[in-house]
Biotite code that builds the C-alpha atoms (Angstrom):
import biotite.structure as struc

atoms = struc.array([
    struc.Atom([-1.132, 9.665, -11.397], chain_id="A", res_id=1, res_name="UNK", atom_name="CA", element="C"),
    struc.Atom([0.059, 7.234, -14.064], chain_id="A", res_id=2, res_name="UNK", atom_name="CA", element="C"),
    struc.Atom([0.335, 4.471, -11.464], chain_id="A", res_id=3, res_name="UNK", atom_name="CA", element="C"),
    struc.Atom([-3.195, 4.969, -10.168], chain_id="A", res_id=4, res_name="UNK", atom_name="CA", element="C"),
    struc.Atom([-4.438, 5.141, -13.760], chain_id="A", res_id=5, res_name="UNK", atom_name="CA", element="C"),
    struc.Atom([-3.008, 1.608, -14.252], chain_id="A", res_id=6, res_name="UNK", atom_name="CA", element="C"),
    struc.Atom([-0.382, 2.894, -16.700], chain_id="A", res_id=7, res_name="UNK", atom_name="CA", element="C"),
    struc.Atom([2.472, 1.104, -14.980], chain_id="A", res_id=8, res_name="UNK", atom_name="CA", element="C"),
    struc.Atom([4.920, 1.344, -17.884], chain_id="A", res_id=9, res_name="UNK", atom_name="CA", element="C"),
    struc.Atom([4.369, 5.097, -18.016], chain_id="A", res_id=10, res_name="UNK", atom_name="CA", element="C"),
    struc.Atom([4.785, 5.229, -14.258], chain_id="A", res_id=11, res_name="UNK", atom_name="CA", element="C"),
    struc.Atom([8.175, 3.526, -14.492], chain_id="A", res_id=12, res_name="UNK", atom_name="CA", element="C"),
    struc.Atom([9.366, 5.798, -17.286], chain_id="A", res_id=13, res_name="UNK", atom_name="CA", element="C"),
    struc.Atom([8.217, 8.963, -15.530], chain_id="A", res_id=14, res_name="UNK", atom_name="CA", element="C"),
    struc.Atom([9.859, 7.930, -12.258], chain_id="A", res_id=15, res_name="UNK", atom_name="CA", element="C"),
    struc.Atom([13.120, 7.159, -14.034], chain_id="A", res_id=16, res_name="UNK", atom_name="CA", element="C"),
    struc.Atom([12.968, 10.433, -15.940], chain_id="A", res_id=17, res_name="UNK", atom_name="CA", element="C"),
    struc.Atom([12.521, 12.263, -12.659], chain_id="A", res_id=18, res_name="UNK", atom_name="CA", element="C"),
    struc.Atom([15.963, 11.101, -11.575], chain_id="A", res_id=19, res_name="UNK", atom_name="CA", element="C"),
    struc.Atom([17.428, 13.705, -13.956], chain_id="A", res_id=20, res_name="UNK", atom_name="CA", element="C"),
    struc.Atom([16.245, 16.436, -11.598], chain_id="A", res_id=21, res_name="UNK", atom_name="CA", element="C"),
    struc.Atom([18.108, 16.791, -8.328], chain_id="A", res_id=22, res_name="UNK", atom_name="CA", element="C"),
    struc.Atom([16.187, 18.415, -5.475], chain_id="A", res_id=23, res_name="UNK", atom_name="CA", element="C"),
    struc.Atom([18.089, 20.635, -3.085], chain_id="A", res_id=24, res_name="UNK", atom_name="CA", element="C"),
    struc.Atom([16.777, 18.701, -0.101], chain_id="A", res_id=25, res_name="UNK", atom_name="CA", element="C"),
    struc.Atom([14.119, 16.286, 1.031], chain_id="A", res_id=26, res_name="UNK", atom_name="CA", element="C"),
    struc.Atom([12.764, 12.906, 0.072], chain_id="A", res_id=27, res_name="UNK", atom_name="CA", element="C"),
    struc.Atom([11.796, 13.314, -3.592], chain_id="A", res_id=28, res_name="UNK", atom_name="CA", element="C"),
    struc.Atom([14.321, 10.710, -4.762], chain_id="A", res_id=29, res_name="UNK", atom_name="CA", element="C"),
    struc.Atom([13.034, 8.220, -2.210], chain_id="A", res_id=30, res_name="UNK", atom_name="CA", element="C"),
    struc.Atom([9.515, 8.698, -3.541], chain_id="A", res_id=31, res_name="UNK", atom_name="CA", element="C"),
    struc.Atom([10.576, 8.228, -7.169], chain_id="A", res_id=32, res_name="UNK", atom_name="CA", element="C"),
    struc.Atom([12.339, 4.946, -6.432], chain_id="A", res_id=33, res_name="UNK", atom_name="CA", element="C"),
    struc.Atom([9.475, 3.657, -4.278], chain_id="A", res_id=34, res_name="UNK", atom_name="CA", element="C"),
    struc.Atom([6.887, 4.487, -6.933], chain_id="A", res_id=35, res_name="UNK", atom_name="CA", element="C"),
    struc.Atom([8.978, 2.758, -9.577], chain_id="A", res_id=36, res_name="UNK", atom_name="CA", element="C"),
    struc.Atom([9.320, -0.330, -7.370], chain_id="A", res_id=37, res_name="UNK", atom_name="CA", element="C"),
    struc.Atom([5.552, -0.767, -7.112], chain_id="A", res_id=38, res_name="UNK", atom_name="CA", element="C"),
    struc.Atom([5.049, -0.222, -10.822], chain_id="A", res_id=39, res_name="UNK", atom_name="CA", element="C"),
    struc.Atom([7.808, -2.680, -11.735], chain_id="A", res_id=40, res_name="UNK", atom_name="CA", element="C"),
    struc.Atom([6.258, -5.245, -9.408], chain_id="A", res_id=41, res_name="UNK", atom_name="CA", element="C"),
    struc.Atom([2.867, -4.851, -11.072], chain_id="A", res_id=42, res_name="UNK", atom_name="CA", element="C"),
    struc.Atom([4.602, -5.376, -14.428], chain_id="A", res_id=43, res_name="UNK", atom_name="CA", element="C"),
    struc.Atom([6.063, -8.610, -13.045], chain_id="A", res_id=44, res_name="UNK", atom_name="CA", element="C"),
    struc.Atom([9.699, -7.515, -13.174], chain_id="A", res_id=45, res_name="UNK", atom_name="CA", element="C"),
    struc.Atom([10.988, -8.718, -9.809], chain_id="A", res_id=46, res_name="UNK", atom_name="CA", element="C"),
    struc.Atom([14.620, -7.794, -10.451], chain_id="A", res_id=47, res_name="UNK", atom_name="CA", element="C"),
    struc.Atom([13.768, -4.237, -11.489], chain_id="A", res_id=48, res_name="UNK", atom_name="CA", element="C"),
    struc.Atom([11.474, -3.875, -8.481], chain_id="A", res_id=49, res_name="UNK", atom_name="CA", element="C"),
    struc.Atom([14.226, -5.027, -6.112], chain_id="A", res_id=50, res_name="UNK", atom_name="CA", element="C"),
    struc.Atom([16.705, -2.625, -7.689], chain_id="A", res_id=51, res_name="UNK", atom_name="CA", element="C"),
    struc.Atom([14.255, 0.228, -7.231], chain_id="A", res_id=52, res_name="UNK", atom_name="CA", element="C"),
    struc.Atom([13.730, -0.684, -3.568], chain_id="A", res_id=53, res_name="UNK", atom_name="CA", element="C"),
    struc.Atom([17.478, -0.662, -3.077], chain_id="A", res_id=54, res_name="UNK", atom_name="CA", element="C"),
    struc.Atom([17.683, 2.783, -4.684], chain_id="A", res_id=55, res_name="UNK", atom_name="CA", element="C"),
    struc.Atom([14.986, 3.990, -2.311], chain_id="A", res_id=56, res_name="UNK", atom_name="CA", element="C"),
    struc.Atom([17.055, 2.842, 0.662], chain_id="A", res_id=57, res_name="UNK", atom_name="CA", element="C"),
    struc.Atom([20.169, 4.489, -0.739], chain_id="A", res_id=58, res_name="UNK", atom_name="CA", element="C"),
    struc.Atom([18.281, 7.714, -1.398], chain_id="A", res_id=59, res_name="UNK", atom_name="CA", element="C"),
    struc.Atom([16.976, 7.691, 2.178], chain_id="A", res_id=60, res_name="UNK", atom_name="CA", element="C"),
    struc.Atom([20.538, 7.570, 3.478], chain_id="A", res_id=61, res_name="UNK", atom_name="CA", element="C"),
    struc.Atom([21.365, 10.674, 1.452], chain_id="A", res_id=62, res_name="UNK", atom_name="CA", element="C"),
    struc.Atom([18.543, 12.799, 2.858], chain_id="A", res_id=63, res_name="UNK", atom_name="CA", element="C"),
    struc.Atom([20.190, 15.470, 4.997], chain_id="A", res_id=64, res_name="UNK", atom_name="CA", element="C"),
    struc.Atom([17.479, 18.148, 5.205], chain_id="A", res_id=65, res_name="UNK", atom_name="CA", element="C"),
    struc.Atom([13.724, 18.203, 5.656], chain_id="A", res_id=66, res_name="UNK", atom_name="CA", element="C"),
    struc.Atom([11.397, 18.574, 2.692], chain_id="A", res_id=67, res_name="UNK", atom_name="CA", element="C"),
    struc.Atom([10.700, 22.148, 1.665], chain_id="A", res_id=68, res_name="UNK", atom_name="CA", element="C"),
    struc.Atom([7.784, 22.391, 1.352], chain_id="A", res_id=69, res_name="UNK", atom_name="CA", element="C"),
    struc.Atom([6.853, 19.402, 3.452], chain_id="A", res_id=70, res_name="UNK", atom_name="CA", element="C"),
    struc.Atom([3.277, 18.375, 4.146], chain_id="A", res_id=71, res_name="UNK", atom_name="CA", element="C"),
    struc.Atom([1.841, 15.797, 1.763], chain_id="A", res_id=72, res_name="UNK", atom_name="CA", element="C"),
    struc.Atom([4.898, 15.970, -0.464], chain_id="A", res_id=73, res_name="UNK", atom_name="CA", element="C"),
    struc.Atom([7.084, 14.613, 2.318], chain_id="A", res_id=74, res_name="UNK", atom_name="CA", element="C"),
    struc.Atom([7.840, 10.902, 1.959], chain_id="A", res_id=75, res_name="UNK", atom_name="CA", element="C"),
    struc.Atom([8.366, 9.598, 5.507], chain_id="A", res_id=76, res_name="UNK", atom_name="CA", element="C"),
    struc.Atom([10.044, 6.325, 6.409], chain_id="A", res_id=77, res_name="UNK", atom_name="CA", element="C"),
    struc.Atom([6.686, 4.753, 7.278], chain_id="A", res_id=78, res_name="UNK", atom_name="CA", element="C"),
    struc.Atom([5.402, 5.472, 3.778], chain_id="A", res_id=79, res_name="UNK", atom_name="CA", element="C"),
    struc.Atom([8.557, 3.988, 2.275], chain_id="A", res_id=80, res_name="UNK", atom_name="CA", element="C"),
    struc.Atom([7.897, 0.752, 4.144], chain_id="A", res_id=81, res_name="UNK", atom_name="CA", element="C"),
    struc.Atom([4.264, 0.886, 3.030], chain_id="A", res_id=82, res_name="UNK", atom_name="CA", element="C"),
    struc.Atom([5.319, 1.069, -0.614], chain_id="A", res_id=83, res_name="UNK", atom_name="CA", element="C"),
    struc.Atom([7.811, -1.753, -0.042], chain_id="A", res_id=84, res_name="UNK", atom_name="CA", element="C"),
    struc.Atom([5.001, -3.853, 1.423], chain_id="A", res_id=85, res_name="UNK", atom_name="CA", element="C"),
    struc.Atom([2.781, -3.235, -1.608], chain_id="A", res_id=86, res_name="UNK", atom_name="CA", element="C"),
    struc.Atom([5.688, -4.088, -3.903], chain_id="A", res_id=87, res_name="UNK", atom_name="CA", element="C"),
    struc.Atom([6.218, -7.394, -2.116], chain_id="A", res_id=88, res_name="UNK", atom_name="CA", element="C"),
    struc.Atom([2.516, -8.229, -2.345], chain_id="A", res_id=89, res_name="UNK", atom_name="CA", element="C"),
    struc.Atom([2.525, -7.715, -6.108], chain_id="A", res_id=90, res_name="UNK", atom_name="CA", element="C"),
    struc.Atom([5.599, -9.932, -6.457], chain_id="A", res_id=91, res_name="UNK", atom_name="CA", element="C"),
    struc.Atom([3.989, -12.652, -4.341], chain_id="A", res_id=92, res_name="UNK", atom_name="CA", element="C"),
    struc.Atom([5.468, -15.974, -3.307], chain_id="A", res_id=93, res_name="UNK", atom_name="CA", element="C"),
    struc.Atom([6.183, -17.107, 0.230], chain_id="A", res_id=94, res_name="UNK", atom_name="CA", element="C"),
    struc.Atom([9.209, -14.848, 0.562], chain_id="A", res_id=95, res_name="UNK", atom_name="CA", element="C"),
    struc.Atom([7.238, -11.920, -0.808], chain_id="A", res_id=96, res_name="UNK", atom_name="CA", element="C"),
    struc.Atom([4.349, -12.478, 1.597], chain_id="A", res_id=97, res_name="UNK", atom_name="CA", element="C"),
    struc.Atom([6.688, -12.665, 4.575], chain_id="A", res_id=98, res_name="UNK", atom_name="CA", element="C"),
    struc.Atom([8.373, -9.465, 3.481], chain_id="A", res_id=99, res_name="UNK", atom_name="CA", element="C"),
    struc.Atom([5.049, -7.748, 2.843], chain_id="A", res_id=100, res_name="UNK", atom_name="CA", element="C"),
    struc.Atom([3.843, -8.600, 6.337], chain_id="A", res_id=101, res_name="UNK", atom_name="CA", element="C"),
    struc.Atom([7.089, -7.446, 7.944], chain_id="A", res_id=102, res_name="UNK", atom_name="CA", element="C"),
    struc.Atom([7.202, -4.152, 6.039], chain_id="A", res_id=103, res_name="UNK", atom_name="CA", element="C"),
    struc.Atom([3.508, -3.447, 6.618], chain_id="A", res_id=104, res_name="UNK", atom_name="CA", element="C"),
    struc.Atom([3.945, -3.947, 10.375], chain_id="A", res_id=105, res_name="UNK", atom_name="CA", element="C"),
    struc.Atom([6.915, -1.560, 10.322], chain_id="A", res_id=106, res_name="UNK", atom_name="CA", element="C"),
    struc.Atom([4.888, 1.015, 8.384], chain_id="A", res_id=107, res_name="UNK", atom_name="CA", element="C"),
    struc.Atom([1.958, 0.750, 10.804], chain_id="A", res_id=108, res_name="UNK", atom_name="CA", element="C"),
    struc.Atom([4.264, 1.234, 13.779], chain_id="A", res_id=109, res_name="UNK", atom_name="CA", element="C"),
    struc.Atom([5.824, 4.282, 12.132], chain_id="A", res_id=110, res_name="UNK", atom_name="CA", element="C"),
    struc.Atom([2.485, 5.931, 11.432], chain_id="A", res_id=111, res_name="UNK", atom_name="CA", element="C"),
    struc.Atom([1.075, 5.079, 14.863], chain_id="A", res_id=112, res_name="UNK", atom_name="CA", element="C"),
    struc.Atom([3.901, 6.759, 16.756], chain_id="A", res_id=113, res_name="UNK", atom_name="CA", element="C"),
    struc.Atom([3.195, 10.156, 15.199], chain_id="A", res_id=114, res_name="UNK", atom_name="CA", element="C"),
    struc.Atom([1.191, 12.688, 17.254], chain_id="A", res_id=115, res_name="UNK", atom_name="CA", element="C"),
    struc.Atom([-2.535, 12.547, 16.568], chain_id="A", res_id=116, res_name="UNK", atom_name="CA", element="C"),
    struc.Atom([-2.527, 15.858, 14.689], chain_id="A", res_id=117, res_name="UNK", atom_name="CA", element="C"),
    struc.Atom([0.178, 14.603, 12.307], chain_id="A", res_id=118, res_name="UNK", atom_name="CA", element="C"),
    struc.Atom([-1.038, 11.056, 11.726], chain_id="A", res_id=119, res_name="UNK", atom_name="CA", element="C"),
    struc.Atom([-1.699, 10.107, 8.120], chain_id="A", res_id=120, res_name="UNK", atom_name="CA", element="C"),
    struc.Atom([-4.855, 8.094, 8.631], chain_id="A", res_id=121, res_name="UNK", atom_name="CA", element="C"),
    struc.Atom([-5.323, 7.202, 4.963], chain_id="A", res_id=122, res_name="UNK", atom_name="CA", element="C"),
    struc.Atom([-1.789, 5.899, 4.587], chain_id="A", res_id=123, res_name="UNK", atom_name="CA", element="C"),
    struc.Atom([-2.059, 4.014, 7.873], chain_id="A", res_id=124, res_name="UNK", atom_name="CA", element="C"),
    struc.Atom([-5.210, 2.350, 6.531], chain_id="A", res_id=125, res_name="UNK", atom_name="CA", element="C"),
    struc.Atom([-3.407, 1.309, 3.354], chain_id="A", res_id=126, res_name="UNK", atom_name="CA", element="C"),
    struc.Atom([-0.607, -0.269, 5.377], chain_id="A", res_id=127, res_name="UNK", atom_name="CA", element="C"),
    struc.Atom([-3.180, -2.159, 7.451], chain_id="A", res_id=128, res_name="UNK", atom_name="CA", element="C"),
    struc.Atom([-4.864, -3.416, 4.289], chain_id="A", res_id=129, res_name="UNK", atom_name="CA", element="C"),
    struc.Atom([-1.519, -4.624, 2.961], chain_id="A", res_id=130, res_name="UNK", atom_name="CA", element="C"),
    struc.Atom([-1.044, -6.502, 6.222], chain_id="A", res_id=131, res_name="UNK", atom_name="CA", element="C"),
    struc.Atom([-4.561, -7.918, 5.940], chain_id="A", res_id=132, res_name="UNK", atom_name="CA", element="C"),
    struc.Atom([-3.868, -9.095, 2.371], chain_id="A", res_id=133, res_name="UNK", atom_name="CA", element="C"),
    struc.Atom([-0.596, -10.749, 3.370], chain_id="A", res_id=134, res_name="UNK", atom_name="CA", element="C"),
    struc.Atom([-2.232, -12.545, 6.270], chain_id="A", res_id=135, res_name="UNK", atom_name="CA", element="C"),
    struc.Atom([-5.194, -13.635, 4.179], chain_id="A", res_id=136, res_name="UNK", atom_name="CA", element="C"),
    struc.Atom([-2.894, -15.167, 1.574], chain_id="A", res_id=137, res_name="UNK", atom_name="CA", element="C"),
    struc.Atom([-1.090, -16.930, 4.410], chain_id="A", res_id=138, res_name="UNK", atom_name="CA", element="C"),
    struc.Atom([-4.344, -18.434, 5.644], chain_id="A", res_id=139, res_name="UNK", atom_name="CA", element="C"),
    struc.Atom([-4.614, -16.170, 8.702], chain_id="A", res_id=140, res_name="UNK", atom_name="CA", element="C"),
    struc.Atom([-8.225, -15.123, 8.306], chain_id="A", res_id=141, res_name="UNK", atom_name="CA", element="C"),
    struc.Atom([-8.593, -13.786, 11.857], chain_id="A", res_id=142, res_name="UNK", atom_name="CA", element="C"),
    struc.Atom([-5.518, -11.618, 11.393], chain_id="A", res_id=143, res_name="UNK", atom_name="CA", element="C"),
    struc.Atom([-6.959, -10.186, 8.193], chain_id="A", res_id=144, res_name="UNK", atom_name="CA", element="C"),
    struc.Atom([-10.323, -9.484, 9.828], chain_id="A", res_id=145, res_name="UNK", atom_name="CA", element="C"),
    struc.Atom([-8.615, -7.653, 12.685], chain_id="A", res_id=146, res_name="UNK", atom_name="CA", element="C"),
    struc.Atom([-6.847, -5.234, 10.336], chain_id="A", res_id=147, res_name="UNK", atom_name="CA", element="C"),
    struc.Atom([-9.879, -4.612, 8.128], chain_id="A", res_id=148, res_name="UNK", atom_name="CA", element="C"),
    struc.Atom([-12.058, -3.860, 11.144], chain_id="A", res_id=149, res_name="UNK", atom_name="CA", element="C"),
    struc.Atom([-9.550, -1.220, 12.259], chain_id="A", res_id=150, res_name="UNK", atom_name="CA", element="C"),
    struc.Atom([-9.588, 0.306, 8.770], chain_id="A", res_id=151, res_name="UNK", atom_name="CA", element="C"),
    struc.Atom([-13.376, 0.430, 8.554], chain_id="A", res_id=152, res_name="UNK", atom_name="CA", element="C"),
    struc.Atom([-13.507, 2.376, 11.802], chain_id="A", res_id=153, res_name="UNK", atom_name="CA", element="C"),
    struc.Atom([-10.637, 4.743, 10.982], chain_id="A", res_id=154, res_name="UNK", atom_name="CA", element="C"),
    struc.Atom([-11.768, 5.486, 7.424], chain_id="A", res_id=155, res_name="UNK", atom_name="CA", element="C"),
    struc.Atom([-15.496, 5.783, 8.093], chain_id="A", res_id=156, res_name="UNK", atom_name="CA", element="C"),
    struc.Atom([-15.462, 9.583, 8.012], chain_id="A", res_id=157, res_name="UNK", atom_name="CA", element="C"),
    struc.Atom([-13.385, 9.808, 4.838], chain_id="A", res_id=158, res_name="UNK", atom_name="CA", element="C"),
    struc.Atom([-13.611, 6.973, 2.319], chain_id="A", res_id=159, res_name="UNK", atom_name="CA", element="C"),
    struc.Atom([-10.713, 7.718, -0.018], chain_id="A", res_id=160, res_name="UNK", atom_name="CA", element="C"),
    struc.Atom([-10.486, 6.113, -3.422], chain_id="A", res_id=161, res_name="UNK", atom_name="CA", element="C"),
    struc.Atom([-7.166, 4.505, -2.512], chain_id="A", res_id=162, res_name="UNK", atom_name="CA", element="C"),
    struc.Atom([-8.707, 2.733, 0.482], chain_id="A", res_id=163, res_name="UNK", atom_name="CA", element="C"),
    struc.Atom([-11.734, 1.687, -1.547], chain_id="A", res_id=164, res_name="UNK", atom_name="CA", element="C"),
    struc.Atom([-9.512, 0.144, -4.211], chain_id="A", res_id=165, res_name="UNK", atom_name="CA", element="C"),
    struc.Atom([-7.601, -1.871, -1.640], chain_id="A", res_id=166, res_name="UNK", atom_name="CA", element="C"),
    struc.Atom([-10.863, -3.027, -0.078], chain_id="A", res_id=167, res_name="UNK", atom_name="CA", element="C"),
    struc.Atom([-12.208, -4.096, -3.461], chain_id="A", res_id=168, res_name="UNK", atom_name="CA", element="C"),
    struc.Atom([-9.005, -6.040, -4.097], chain_id="A", res_id=169, res_name="UNK", atom_name="CA", element="C"),
    struc.Atom([-9.334, -7.732, -0.724], chain_id="A", res_id=170, res_name="UNK", atom_name="CA", element="C"),
    struc.Atom([-12.964, -8.561, -1.447], chain_id="A", res_id=171, res_name="UNK", atom_name="CA", element="C"),
    struc.Atom([-11.911, -10.305, -4.656], chain_id="A", res_id=172, res_name="UNK", atom_name="CA", element="C"),
    struc.Atom([-9.201, -12.187, -2.765], chain_id="A", res_id=173, res_name="UNK", atom_name="CA", element="C"),
    struc.Atom([-11.796, -13.414, -0.285], chain_id="A", res_id=174, res_name="UNK", atom_name="CA", element="C"),
    struc.Atom([-13.677, -14.996, -3.169], chain_id="A", res_id=175, res_name="UNK", atom_name="CA", element="C"),
    struc.Atom([-10.609, -17.018, -4.142], chain_id="A", res_id=176, res_name="UNK", atom_name="CA", element="C"),
    struc.Atom([-9.320, -18.119, -0.763], chain_id="A", res_id=177, res_name="UNK", atom_name="CA", element="C"),
    struc.Atom([-9.952, -21.701, 0.390], chain_id="A", res_id=178, res_name="UNK", atom_name="CA", element="C"),
    struc.Atom([-11.500, -20.076, 3.463], chain_id="A", res_id=179, res_name="UNK", atom_name="CA", element="C"),
    struc.Atom([-14.149, -18.254, 1.427], chain_id="A", res_id=180, res_name="UNK", atom_name="CA", element="C"),
    struc.Atom([-17.037, -20.235, 2.928], chain_id="A", res_id=181, res_name="UNK", atom_name="CA", element="C"),
    struc.Atom([-15.930, -19.662, 6.511], chain_id="A", res_id=182, res_name="UNK", atom_name="CA", element="C"),
    struc.Atom([-18.422, -17.521, 8.462], chain_id="A", res_id=183, res_name="UNK", atom_name="CA", element="C"),
    struc.Atom([-15.716, -14.964, 9.242], chain_id="A", res_id=184, res_name="UNK", atom_name="CA", element="C"),
    struc.Atom([-14.860, -14.648, 5.532], chain_id="A", res_id=185, res_name="UNK", atom_name="CA", element="C"),
    struc.Atom([-18.498, -14.232, 4.536], chain_id="A", res_id=186, res_name="UNK", atom_name="CA", element="C"),
    struc.Atom([-19.013, -11.616, 7.239], chain_id="A", res_id=187, res_name="UNK", atom_name="CA", element="C"),
    struc.Atom([-15.873, -9.756, 6.172], chain_id="A", res_id=188, res_name="UNK", atom_name="CA", element="C"),
    struc.Atom([-17.039, -9.562, 2.562], chain_id="A", res_id=189, res_name="UNK", atom_name="CA", element="C"),
    struc.Atom([-20.375, -8.206, 3.752], chain_id="A", res_id=190, res_name="UNK", atom_name="CA", element="C"),
    struc.Atom([-18.633, -5.551, 5.836], chain_id="A", res_id=191, res_name="UNK", atom_name="CA", element="C"),
    struc.Atom([-16.484, -4.507, 2.885], chain_id="A", res_id=192, res_name="UNK", atom_name="CA", element="C"),
    struc.Atom([-19.540, -4.403, 0.637], chain_id="A", res_id=193, res_name="UNK", atom_name="CA", element="C"),
    struc.Atom([-21.499, -2.237, 3.047], chain_id="A", res_id=194, res_name="UNK", atom_name="CA", element="C"),
    struc.Atom([-18.590, 0.133, 3.567], chain_id="A", res_id=195, res_name="UNK", atom_name="CA", element="C"),
    struc.Atom([-18.049, 0.731, -0.132], chain_id="A", res_id=196, res_name="UNK", atom_name="CA", element="C"),
    struc.Atom([-21.757, 0.879, -0.947], chain_id="A", res_id=197, res_name="UNK", atom_name="CA", element="C"),
    struc.Atom([-22.181, 3.683, 1.581], chain_id="A", res_id=198, res_name="UNK", atom_name="CA", element="C"),
    struc.Atom([-20.334, 5.872, -0.896], chain_id="A", res_id=199, res_name="UNK", atom_name="CA", element="C"),
    struc.Atom([-22.330, 4.593, -3.833], chain_id="A", res_id=200, res_name="UNK", atom_name="CA", element="C"),
    struc.Atom([-19.485, 2.436, -5.119], chain_id="A", res_id=201, res_name="UNK", atom_name="CA", element="C"),
    struc.Atom([-19.827, -1.255, -5.815], chain_id="A", res_id=202, res_name="UNK", atom_name="CA", element="C"),
    struc.Atom([-16.935, -2.930, -3.965], chain_id="A", res_id=203, res_name="UNK", atom_name="CA", element="C"),
    struc.Atom([-16.446, -5.817, -6.346], chain_id="A", res_id=204, res_name="UNK", atom_name="CA", element="C"),
    struc.Atom([-16.811, -4.241, -9.773], chain_id="A", res_id=205, res_name="UNK", atom_name="CA", element="C"),
    struc.Atom([-13.900, -4.040, -12.170], chain_id="A", res_id=206, res_name="UNK", atom_name="CA", element="C"),
    struc.Atom([-10.363, -5.317, -11.911], chain_id="A", res_id=207, res_name="UNK", atom_name="CA", element="C"),
    struc.Atom([-8.604, -5.456, -8.554], chain_id="A", res_id=208, res_name="UNK", atom_name="CA", element="C"),
    struc.Atom([-6.030, -2.719, -8.126], chain_id="A", res_id=209, res_name="UNK", atom_name="CA", element="C"),
])
């Protein structure tokens, strides 16, 4: 909640404080480290973010039993890669973009292989939007359009705030890219605008998240 409220310092401190509590089983420690990694990246602390990602990997290796209870509180491998992708995007740079694209592709593959009744459509959409952002920054406009189109179809029935935020961020990025005047870029911004407006939310208001 602190992370989504843009209180990244609080998010880091809460995640670190959570390490004092040791769950009997499951992926809680993986989640804590992954959340901290994203928050540290948004704060611009690359070293701390990398350390947190490493802790997430180490915590994953120590998971020996399923989450109890599971459901939304479970932190699957695909979601871990999705958080790693977002972390890399916040850190930026050529290495970061390459890593973001790689991790987003891995996350998408992980979500897609789940049975239809267990697929996490919202999280899959977020991974696709990370991939779209990485490709857009790399100058691959067509690749970005492809991912956004898939998201707009998948999320049409349920426009979550998380997806809307990522779309708004991507809309802002389209304004800054050297390809902003390209017909495909203009069309993509219009699609994003229409999608967000359908829920009564302006897609390009406020700070990107």
